[in-house]
N, C-alpha and C positions, 0 to 999 in steps of 0.2 A: 503494499499501502502504500499510498506518494505523500511526503507532507505534505503541508502546505504552508506559505509567508504571506507575510503580512499584503498587503494592495498596492503600499506607498513601493517597493523593490522594484525592480525593472524582471519582466518575466521573457525566457528568451532558449522554450523548453528547444531538448531536440536528447538524438537517446543517441550513444556510441557503444560501440562492438569493442572488445576487449581477451586478447585471448590467454584465457588462464588455462589452469592441470587439467582440470575437466576439458577443455575446450573450448571453442567461441561463445563469449556470455555480452547480452546487450542489455542494458539500462538506462532507463531514464533521469534526466538532468537537465536543471536546472540553473539559468545567473543567478537568480534565486539565492540558490541554495538547496533547494527542494529533490533529491533525488529517489527515485526505485529503490525496488526491488533487480538483485543480478534475475535476465529471465534466459532463457532454451534459448526460444524464438523471438524475433526483432518485431512479430506482429503484437507479442505477450507483452514488449519493451512500448508497447504506441499504449497498447491498454492505456498503463501507468499515465503516460501522459494526458494521453486527453480526460483521462479522471483528475487530471489536475488543472488544463485550463476552464475544465467543467467548473472546478473548487470557486473558483478565479472569480469576483465578484462582478456580477455589469457595469456596465459601464454606460452613469449617463446616458439620454436620447448627444443633449446640449454639447456634449465631448466626442463623441463617436466624432472618428476621419471618414473624412469624404470621401480621401486620394490616400487607402493608404497606401498603399506601393508606391506612391512618390513620393508621401511624408516620410514609409519604411517603420509604420505603425503594421502592431496587428490589435485583432479584433477586439481583445482585450484588454489594450493599454488607450488608455486619452492619448487627446491628440492635440501640443498647445496651440497648435497651427489655424487648428478647428474650431477652438472650442470659444463656446459663446459669438460665434459668430452667423448674421442671419442671411439666409442664399442668395444667390447675384438675384435668382428670377421668383423672385417668393412672389409666386401665383397664388394663395390664398385665398377664398372671397371673404366676407366677413360679412 
């Protein structure tokens, strides 16, 4: 089971592969310090990674990134560039 970390920490989860005496093992690690158990299959380590991402708090709608690829943001991270910005073409009818 993966451990959780505070929301103010940057999260960059990935699965790493290491060679052990028993063979190759896969483990989920995150920049926040969270790690998963060593797994025999990459798919099992990805399950730990997904559990970690799902355990992160949701980003409020006004802080979500509109162009995550251009700004280098993941869906679970708030974006300082897009936060509290109104849409250029705000077409809501009152």
